[in-house]
N, C-alpha and C positions, 0 to 999 in steps of 0.2 A: 440886722443883728450880728454882732461880732462873732467870729469864729474863734473858739478856744482849742487849746491843745488836747483837752480832754472833754469829749462830747459823748453824752449818754442819753437814752430815752428817759422819759419821766418815769417809766416803769423800772428801769435799771436803778434810777437814783433811789426810788421808793424801797427797792430791795436791798440796797446798800446802806442806807442811812436809817437812824432811829426815826420815830415819827416826829420828835421835836426838831431834830436835825433837818429832816425834809422840809418841815414848815418854815424853818429859818432860812436855811441855805437855798432852797429851790422855790419857795413861795414869798419869800421876803417878810417873813414874820419877825416878831420881837419876843424874846423871853421876858418874863416879868423882872422888875428891878429887884436887886439883891437876892436873887435866887440862883444865879449861875455859879458853877463850880470854880470858875477862875476869877470871880470878881475880887476876892481878897487873897489871891494866890500870888506869892512873890518869890518863887524859887528861881535859881539860875537855869536857863535854858531857852528853847525856842518854841514859839507858838506857830502851829501849822494849820492850814485849812483842814477841817474835818472831813471834807468830801474827797480831797485829792492829795493831801500831804505837802502842798506847796508852803514852804516856809513864809510866813507873813510878817511876824514880829519877833524881836530879840527881848529877852528878858529885862535888859538895860533900859529899854524904852517904856516899860510899864510903870505906872504911877498910880497912887491912891487918890481917886478923884471924888469919892463919896457920892457919885451919880447913880450908882446901882449896877453898873456894868464894868467889865474890865476895860481899863483905859491905857492908851499908849501914846506917846508923843511923836512917834515916827514909825513908819513900816519899813521892811526890807525893800531896797531899791527894785522897782519892777515887778513887785509882787501883788500890787493892788491896782485896780481899774477904778477910776472916779467918774460918776455918773450923776448928773443933776436930777435930783428928786423933788418933785413938786406935790407929791401925795398929802393928804391930810391938811391942805391949805398952807403949808409950809414950804420954804425953799431950803433944801439941805443937799449935802453931797453924800450920796451913797457910796460905800465902798464894796467892791467886788473882788473875789479872787481872780487875778488875772490869768491863771491857768484853766479854771474850770467854770468861772462865771458865778460861782456860789456868793449869795449875799452874806457880808460879814458884819455889817452894821453901817455906821455913818461917822463922817470926820467933821469936826467943828472948829472954828477959829477962836476957841475960849480957853485953850490949855494953859496951865499955869507955868510950864517950863519954858525954856528959851525958845523952842520951836513955835510955841503958840498954838499947837495942834493938839486936839483931843480925840483920838480915834476911839470911838465909843462902840465896843465890840460885844456881840452875843457869845457867851461861853459855849454855846451848843455848836457854834460855827467853827470852833477851834479845838485843837488838841495840843497838849504840852509834852515836849520831850526834853529830857536833860541832855 
């Protein structure tokens, strides 16, 4: 298992994060579509990992995808770790915070912008700062 800059016990994460954040960031859960607070959020600023504050996405990379989760066409360089995910009978690419290993979501090659990428992100895994 990869060593991250920020490592905490599961108990420490449970104490720091909300129940939903813990389920998503530490247990690789997913919030229901169209329920996350950042799904239709388009203000200028930065989106950071809710667990450690690592800047993951810039607002310029966010787009409306109609998939039910916040979508970005690129991440901040070096902020994301990519892991092959074969759960649920699918082959996907999981995205983790490169700083703490928190589960952010998945990235797909079906984005409508010139990057061709769609980072499908759980709102509970990120925080917005202007």
